N, C-alpha and C positions, 0 to 999 in steps of 0.2 A: 724505708723504711718500705715493707711490702706487705703488700694491702691481700686476705681475705681472697678477693674478693681475682685475684693476681695470681692466690698460688693456688687455685684449685684452676687455672689456662695457664692454656700455649698459644706463646704469639706467633699469627704463621703471614708467613707476607711471596710472591711471586720473586721473587727476589732470584733466586736458584735457572735461570731459561725459561724465562717462563711461567715456570712450577710454585705451588704451594709446597712452600717447606719449611723449620723451625727455622726459627732471627734467630743467629747469635750476638749477631754483630749489631754494635749501640747504632750504627746508622741503620741498619735493616728495618726500624723500626717505626721512622717516619715518613717511609714511604707509605702514598694514595690512598694503596689499595693495598694494607693491614689491617687484617683479624685477629680477637680478642677469639679461642673457640674452647667452650670446656673440654677437660682432659685431666691422664694420672700421669704421677710422678712415670711410671712404667710407661706409661700411650710418650714421651716425650720425647723418655731417653732409643723409646723403642722408630722416634719420627728423628729424632735427629742424627743417629745412627743409620740413617736411610739415606740422611739429607748427602753426606761423607759421602757412603761410598757413590750419591750421587755425582755427585762436584769431581771422585775421582774418580767415575767411567766417563765425564767430561772433559775432565784433565785429557785423560789416555784419547779420546780420541783426534784431540785440538793439537798433541804431539804424532800423530798420526798423518796429519795434514801439513805442521810448521816442520816436516824437520829437516837435516838438510838434505836440496837435489843431489842425484848417487848421478857425478856425470862421469866420461869414458876419462884415464886419465892425458887420453888430446886435447880435450874441453875443459882441460880446468884452469887456464889462466885466462882464456875467459872468462866476459863481464854475462850475470843472466839477463841481461839486456840485449846479447846478441843471440842468444841460443832460445827464447824461450816462446817466437817461432817453430823451432825444430816441432818436427811428428814425434823426435821420438819423446821428446821433453814435453807435450802438450798430450802425448799419452799416458805418460807415466803423470801429469794431473790430478789428468780425467777417470783416475785411480785413482790416487790420494783422496781426492772428493769423495767419490761416489765410497772409502773404506769410512771414511773422515765421518757422512751421511749415517749409513752403519753401524759402527759405535754407537752415534749418539741415538740411534734409534732403538738399539738394543739397551743399553744405555734409560734411558725414557719407558720400559718395557720391564726395566724393574722396577725402575720406581712409581707406576703406576697404580700401584693391590694401593701405596703411602699414599700418595694424588691425592686415587677416589675417596678415601677418608678424612682424607685434608676438603678436602670439597663437598662433602655431606657437610662435615662440619660449619662449617663454610657457610652453607648453603642456608640453616639450621639457623645458623646465629644471625641472620642478614632476615630474613623468614620472620623471625620473637621477636625482628627491632621494628619492621615494618606495621609489623602487627602491634609494640607500642606504641608505634607511633600515627595508628588507625585510631589507637582510642581515646590516645590525648589528643588526636583533631573533634574527632565529639564529643568527644566532653567541653574543651576548651565551646567547639557551635552552642552545647543549649549550656550552659554557660551565658553566654555570649548572647540568648533571644532572653535569657532572662534583661535584658541591659533593653535592647533593640524595639522593646514592645513597645507600643504608643499610650503610658495609661500614667508616663510621670509630669512629675507635675513641681510646682513652683510659688515661695511669695513669699514677697523682700522684707526684713520686719526691719523698721530701721533705713542704711545707707545700704552698709558691708556683706549683712548679715541676708541669708536663703533659710526658705526651710523648705525640703524636697521632702514630698508622699506620694502616692499614688492615689488615681486614680478607681481603681477597680479596690479598693484598700476603704471596705464600708467605715473605718475605725476613723478616717479623716477625713469625711464630712467639715468640720466643720473649716480646716485649709483650706475647703475646696467651693468656701461660701464666701472666701474672705473674698475685696476687691479687685485686691492686687496681683490675684494667684494668674498661671501664666501654666500656659500647656495644654491640652495633653498634649506627649511631643516624647518621640524618646528620650535616654538618661544621655547618648553622646549631644546630643542636639541643644533640651535643659542647662548642657556644661558649657556651649559657643556663646550661650542666653546669661551666663552667668557672668565671665568672662568677658564682652558685650558692657554689660549691670555696671561692671564695677566692680563682683560683688568678697570677697573675701574672707566670708565664714559660711561657715554651708555643716544647718544642723537638721538630719535624721528622724526622720517621725519614726517615734516604736512598731506601729506595729505596721509601718511600711518594708523596715529590720524582716521581724514575722513570718515574712510577702515573701518577699525574696527568699528568706528561709526555704517554707515550704517551697516558695516552685524549685527550687537546688533540688531537694528531694521527691521534687511532683517527678525531676527529671532525673534520678537516679544518682545523682550524688549527696549528700545531707551533707551539709556545709551551713557554719556561718556566718554573717550579713559578711565579715569584718573578711571572711576567708574565702566566698567570692571576690570581695571583691580586690583581692591577692589574684588571683587566680582571671579575671576580665581587666580589675585596671579601666577605669572607661576613663579618670583621667589621674593625676597625681595621688593625693593624700585625702579620703572620702571629707573630716575636716574642716577640711578649704577648698575654696575653688581655682580651678585649674587658671591654671598660669598662661594659658595658651589655648589654639582651639582646638576640639577636641575631632572634630571632623575634619576632611580634605581641602580645609578653608585655606586661602594662602597668607603667608601673615601679616600679609598688609596691608587696612589703615591701623593704625592700634586704636588698639579705644581712649580719648582723655576728658577729662572733665564738660568740658566747650558739649561734646557729643551727650556722654552723658545723660547730659541737664537736658539735650534733644527729646531726649527719649523719653525722659522722666513728662516732656510739657508735652510731646506725646502723646501715651501714657492718659494724663491727668486732660485733653485731648482740645488742649492749646496751639495756636500755632506760632510760631516761631519766623521773627522779623530779622533779619543783622542790617547792619549799621546805614548799610547801604539801599535799603528801604524797600530788599529786594523779600516777597515773600519766597515760607520754605517750613516746609510741612514736616522736618524739626527729622526727617529717618539717622541713625545710624555709616556713617562712610561722612561727612556731610561738616563740611568742614567752612 
């Protein structure tokens, strides 16, 4: 089924002698430089007729170059390799090459008005695509800047639940005063800490969600917290902790129960001693 967008556009590609023409065969639409440009049915018919005339002109030029050699009667039994270096044969080949080049130039000159018209449409489409890509990059940069602000914090509730908040939100001061509060930091670094500590569930402070929506609106993109998360995606799901590193850390070592216990001991300010009697500060990665 042809979409409405395809009905209002014409697919063109440089498939005939390097010139942009309307694609007519199924395999011609798969070249790397194919483009869909806006156009009407009348324009399509005119461009198709111009393409067919262009192909016929090029075929006549090739026929002039490849027609059989007009040998004299006394040379007709000779092979081409025996006469290719004779002066009269080389002069004939040179004349054919000149005729071929002249016919090709005439074909391109007749097709050039249509070529210019198509190239102008292609330039418009590519310029519009570049503008859209630049706007998308600007939008992504502004929304990502909200997550990269060093104002994010979290506090552990139980063994596997974390409450996430922002330090610049007055309504979250009760969480900021908790003894187990960590931060402030960027949201991706916060995700690394959640993964490191074995957190599985995440609860978001309601005022923090509203602050994110306000920041998006101030940046020129009014979004809800869920829409912002879908656009930025610091990790997989907002209500669950990340299942891997959020920054460019190596994928190893994987947090284990023993390393998490040492993190808890370090948080409480107590040391850890291995079974060999060697003191250990208990940092993550000490196995």
